[in-house]
N, C-alpha and C positions, 0 to 999 in steps of 0.2 A: 486212137482209132477203134480199139476194142470196145470202149464205152459207147462210141457212136453206133456201133453195130447192134448193141443191145436194144436200141430204139427202133431199129428197122425190123420189119416182119421177115420171116423166112421166105415167104412167097407173097408177091404183090397180087392181091385178088383182082385188081383192075386190069392187069396184064392178062390174067387167065380169062377174065370176062371178054376182053377184046379178042383174044385168040379163039375163044369158043364161037364168038359171033362171026369172025372171018372164016374160020375153018369149017364151021357147021358140022356135018356128019363125019368129017375127017378129024375132028378134034380128039377123039379117043386114040386114033392112030398117031397123032402128033405127040400125045402123052407117052404112048408106048415107045415111040422112036426116041424121045428125049431120055426116057429111063434107060433104054438099052445103050444108046450112044454115050450117055454119061458114065455108065460103068466102064466102057471102053476108054473114055477120056481119063477117068480116074486111074485106070491101069497104066496108061501112058505116063501120067505124073509119077507113078511109083517106079516105072521102068527107066525113066530118063536118067542118063548118066553124065550129061554135061549141061551147062547153062542154056545153050541154044535149044536143045531138045526139050528141056524143062520149060523154057519160055514159050516155045511153040505149043506145047501141050496145055500150059496154063492159059494162053491166049485163046485157044480153041474152046476150052472148057468155059472160060469167062464169057465168050460170045454166046454160046448156046444157053448158058445159065441166065444171062441177061435177057436174051430174047424170050425166054420162058418165064421171066419174072422171079427167078430165084435170086433175090437181092443180096443176101448175105454171102451166098456161095459165089456169086459173080464178084463181089468185093474182095473176098479172100483170094480168088484166082487172079484178080488184078494186082493185088499185093505180091503174090508169088511171081507173076509175070515181071513186075518191076524189079524185084530182087534178082531174078534170073538175068534180066537185061543188064543190071549193074554187077553181075557175077558176085553178088553178096549172098553166098549160099550157106554161111555159118548159121546154124539153127533152123535151116529150112525144113528139116524133118518135123519140127513142131508145127510149122505152118501147114504142111501137108497133112498132119494129123488133125488139125482144125478143119481142113477141107474135108477129110474123111468123115468127121463127126457131123459137119454141116450137111454133107451129102446124104448121110444116113437119115437125118431129119427130113430133108427135102424129098428123098425117095419115098418115105412114108407118106408125106403130105400129097405127093403126086399120085402115088398108088391109091390112096383114099379117093382122090379126085377121079381117078380112072374108074374106080368101082361104081361111081354114080352112073356110069354108062354101060354097065354090064346087065345083060338080061334082055 
């Protein structure tokens, strides 16, 4: 699965184009909302103390990431959600660290995208 992810972009530009077309003037607000909500969702992942809470947080983060075209982030969250569902939590810290790293990349990309609409 990790090899498969190397072939995927961090962000699907077609999704961003479609969102920009649909949202028009509200597109920058959508980007802002995604960035702030994602930080809250990431905190929920780190604070989850049981498989149910972890699965819920991963599911929520997966959905928003997918809707915004954050392909690799959504896939990592899907994997975490599945592991939580199966209560297979051994080594889950590594997966959460991968989500942290991918979110850092995505955050930068979306922040750069947001900067196109400043001014």
